[in-house]
N, C-alpha and C positions, 0 to 999 in steps of 0.2 A: 292206305285206307281200305278197309274191308267192306266195300259197298257192293251189294249184289241184290238181285231179286231173291227174296227170302223164301226158303222152302221148309225150314224147321218148325215144328209145332212146339209152342212154348209151354204146353201142359195146362193152360188155364182155359176156361170157357168164357173169356171176355170178348174175343174177337169172333164175330159170327160169320157164317158162311156167306151172307150177303156182302160183307166187306171184302172178303177174299176174292169174290167174283167180280166186283165192281170198281176195283182200284188197283193201281200199280203198287207193288209192295217192295220195300227195300229194308235191309237190316245192317246193323253194325254192332260189334261187340265192344263194350266199354263199361267202366264202373262195375265190372264183374257181372254183367248181365247183357241181354240183347235188347237193343233199342230198335224199334221198327217204325217206319213211316209208310202210311197208306195215303196215296194221292190220287184223287179222281180228276184226271186231266187228259185232254185229247192227245197231248204230245208226251209219249213215254220218255223220250230222250231228255226233254226239258225238265220233266219231273225228276229224273235221275240226277241231273246236274244240281237241282235245288236240294235234293236229299243229300248229295255228297257234301255240299257246303254246310248244310245243317249239321251233319255228323262231325264235321271239323270243330264245330262249337263244342260238342260233347267232349272230344279229346282234349281241347284246351281247358275246359272246365275241370276235367279229371286231374290234369296236371296241377291245377291250383288248389283243388278241394280235397283230394284224397290224403288221408293220414298215412297211407302205405307208400306214398312216393316221397322220397327223402327230402327233396327241395321244394315241395309244395308249400303254399302259404300256411296250410293247417299244420304241417309237420314243423315248420319254422316256429309257429306260435307255441306248439306243444313242447319244443325244446328250449324255449326262451326262459331266461332268468326272470324272477319276479321284478315288476316295476320297470322292465325294459321294453319300450314300445317296439312293435314289429309292424313295418309298413307292408300293406297287402294290396292286391289289385282290387278294382271296384267291384267285380263280381263277388269275391270273397267277402268283402266288407258288407255288401248288400245282403248276402246270405245270412251273415251273422246278425245283422239288424232285423231281418225278417224272423230268424229263429228266436230272437229276444222277444219279438211281438207274440210269437206262438207260445213261448214260455209263459207270457202274461195271461193270454186268453185261455190257456189250458191249466190254470191253477198251478203252474210250476212243474207239470209232469212231462211236457215235451222239453227236454233239456239236453243240448248237444255237448254239455260239459260232463256228461255222466261216464265218460270212458274209464276213468280209474275205478269207479264203483262196479261197472260191469266186469272189469278185469279180475276183481276179487273173486268172482263166482266160477272162474274157469281155471283149470290147471294147465300145464304146458302142452297137454294133448287136446285142449279145448273141451275137456269133459267137465260137467258141472261139479262143483265142490261147495262146501259150506265154509265161508271165511270166518275167522276168529272175530270176536268183538273188537279187538284192537285194530285189525285190518279194516273192518267196516268203518270204524270212527275216523281213521286216517283218510280213507277214500271219500267219506261224506264231507269232510272238511275241504276237499278239493272239487266239490260238486256245487253247481249253482251259478246262475248268471251274475250274481253279486261279486263273483271272483274275476269278472272281465270288465275292462274299461274300453269303450269304443270311442274313437276320436274321428268323427266324420270329416272335419276340416282337413286333417293330415292323413286320413285313411290308415290309421294305426290301430292295433289291438294290443292292449297291455294286460298281462296277468298280474293279479294282486299277490299271488303266491306261486311258487314254482311247482311243477308236478301236475298241473291240471292237464287233462287229456280231452281235447275236442274231437268229436266225431260227427260229421255231417251226413252220415249214412241215412238218417231218417228224413232228410230234406234235400240233399244234393241231387238225387236221381230225379225227383219231381221238378227241381229247378232246371235241370238239363232238358227235360221235356219242354218247359216254358221257353228256354233259349232256342231249341229247335223250332218251335212254332214261330218265334220272333223272326228267325232267319227265313222261314217259309213265306212270311208276310212280305219280307224284302223282295222275294222272288214273285210276288203277286199271286201266290198259290191260295185259292179261296176255299178249296174243299179238301180237307186233309184230316187224318187222325194219326196221332203220335203216341207211342207208349214206350216205357222203359221196363222191361221184364214183365209186361202185362199187368203190372200192379200200379203204375202211375201213367195216367192217360190224359190227353187233351184232344178235343175235336173242334173243328171249325167248319162252317158250311154244312152241306148236306150230301147225301147220296141221291141219285135219281129216284123220284117218287117216294121220298122219305122226308121226315121233318128234322133229321139229323143223321147221326151214325149209330146204328144199333149195337149196343154193348150189353152183355148179360153177366149176371153174377150167379154163382152156384153154391150149393151146400159144400162145406169144406171137407167132407168125407164121402166115400163111395155110397150111393151111386152118383154123386154130384148132381143132384136134381137142380134145375134152374129155378132160382128164387124170384128173379126180377129182371126185366129188360128195359133199358133206357134208350131214348133217342137223344144222343149226346151231341150238343152243338154249343160252341162258345163257352164251354165249361170243362173243368177238370174232374177226374174221377180217380180215386186211389184206394187200394186195399192193403190191409195188414192182417196177419193171422199167425197161428202157431203150427201150421202144417210142417214147417221145416225145423221145428224144435224151439226150445225156450230161448228167446233172444230179446225179450222186451221186459224192462225192469222199471219199477216204480221208484223214482228218486226220493219220494217222501218217506217210504218205509224201508228202502234198501232191500226189497224183496222182488222176486219174479212176478209178473202179471199172470195170473192163472184163472181168473174168473170168466174170461171171455175167450172165444176161439177164433173170431173173425170180426172185422169192422171194415165198412166201406164208407167213403165220404165223397160227396159232391161239393165242389168249391170253385170259385172263380179262377184259381191258378193251381197248377199241378204241385208246386212246392208246398203251398198251403194245404192242399188235400193230402199230400204225402205225410206232412207233420201231424195233421189232425187224425188221420186213420191210426197212426201209432199211438197218439195220446188217448184215443177213444178205447183202445184196448186196455187201458189202465184206469181211466176215470170211472167213477160210479155212474150208474144210469141217471141219477139225479144231476150229476155234474155235467154229463153229456147234454142232457136236456137244457140245462142253464146255458151252456156254451152255444148251442144252436139257437136258443131264443134270443141271446144277446147278439148273434151274428146271422141275420135272416138269409144271407146268401149261402149258408152251409146247410147241407142235408146229410143225414147219416143213417146207416143200418148196422146194427150191432147184434151179434149172435152169441148167446150163452151156450153152454154145453147141452147135451141131450138130457131131457126129463121125460121119463116114460117113453123112450124111443122117438121123441120129437124135439127138434131144436126150438129153443126159446128166442124169438126174433123181435127186436125192438127197432122202431123207426122213429126218426126225429126230423122235424123240419118240413115234412111232407103234407102238413095240414092236420086238422083235428083227427085224433084216433080214438 
């Protein structure tokens, strides 16, 4: 277990100097990113023990949810023959149920069955390519939650056709943050902030002389000007964007999402915020507005690209604009 007082800078302007100076900081590498826990507690040793146990939850989840681990639940589902039920653990089943809900409220754009479709657009060297019409048609036939059958009583997942590729990358990291927080609650930790890769965050309690934990968001390109600062408490915060290249696809059109360059979402849970920030990179502004209006606990900030050297910024759920 790689638990330590963290010293590395994650490259995002989410965690402010106030947090660094007022809380014990611990980190752990998992799910191809760095998870960090900030705990405001008088006993550093106790905080470290709680963080260690919380990080064990992340490792266990990765073993169940990663499609890159041969014997994970997700890999076993992806290899399964059509109509053959695959029994999974409770966390995996819960994640798929929640992803199905996200699929519904995002008009079908948050879709963890999109793996085959995404694969069409990359060659063996992971470079973008244009798939043929036949390749797209075959991949689209293997995309969509209608191809899954979830049996809660028996905790089984059944594919209606073989070759479907599940990928929980847009939800699993946020869910891991939620599980870390649940473990900290068991340790009676009342003031903490948790993040996975600085893009999926949950905070509880407050820092001294604060109403929560100060987190900020910045412009996605240099000079990375701060756009907004939140006092985060009892809520999750997630970010998605195109800084690391094209990796978000619209399952409705089978095309990359290119109209927006960043999206941030505030929601009750980190898994939910993680899924929605991805979806809001794809949805039209009218669809984002409808989604937030139908779910009052959700708030969002979405940025279009530069227009006359200024970003076009849209806010949803923060009150009348």
